N, C-alpha and C positions, 0 to 999 in steps of 0.2 A: 450281874443282872443289868439289863438295859431296858429302859422304858421308851416306847416309840413316842414321837411328838404328839402333843395334844391335838385333838381334832381329827385323828386318823380314823379311817373306816375299817370295817372287817376286811374289805378288799385289800387295803394297804397292809393289814396284818398278814393276810394270806400270801401276799406277794413277798413280804419279808421272810415269812416261814419258808416259802419255796426257795428263796435265795439262799437262806442258811442251810437248808437241807442239801441243795445242789453243791454248796461249797464244801460239804463234808462227804459227798458221794465218793470222791477219789480214794478216801481211806478204806473203802470196802472193795476196791479193785484187787484182784488176786495178786498182782505184782507190786502192790504198795506194801512196804515192809513195816506194817503197824505192829507195835509191841502189843502182844496179846493182853497185857495187863491194862491197856488203855481201852480195850473194846467195851467192857461193861459201862464205863462212864460215857463213852461216845454213843452207845446204844440208848442210854438213859437220856442224854441230851436230845437226840433225835426224836425220841418218843415224847418228851416234854414239848418239843416244838409242834409235833403232830396234834397234841392235846390242847394247845393254847385256846382254840375256839370253844372248848368245853370247860376250860379251867376258869376263864374270866367271863364276867357278865357283860362287860362293855369294852370296846377297843381302847378306851382311855385308861383302863385298869391294867392292860397287858404289860407284863414285865418279861422280857426275853431272858432265857437262861444263858449263862456264860459258857462259852465253848471250853470243854475240858482240855487239859494239856495233852498234846499228841506227841508221842515218842515213837521213833523209828527203832526197829531192831537193828542192832549193830551187826555189820557184816563180819562173820567170824574169819573170813579170808583176808580182811584188811589189815 
């Protein structure tokens, strides 16, 4: 978990949420070899990010979730 610097605004929080969501978008592309076992944790991480503004009453209270471990499916042909 990561707490954003004190004095942050909801706008700062939303920018960080958007950045973190964008950083995980590639794992949902059809050609990314995401291990299916990682999908539920990644889905939960992204949903937690989306819910941050409803979970915390103040930007100073916000604690960001930790990105789950991302594993790639091993290529059977390798």
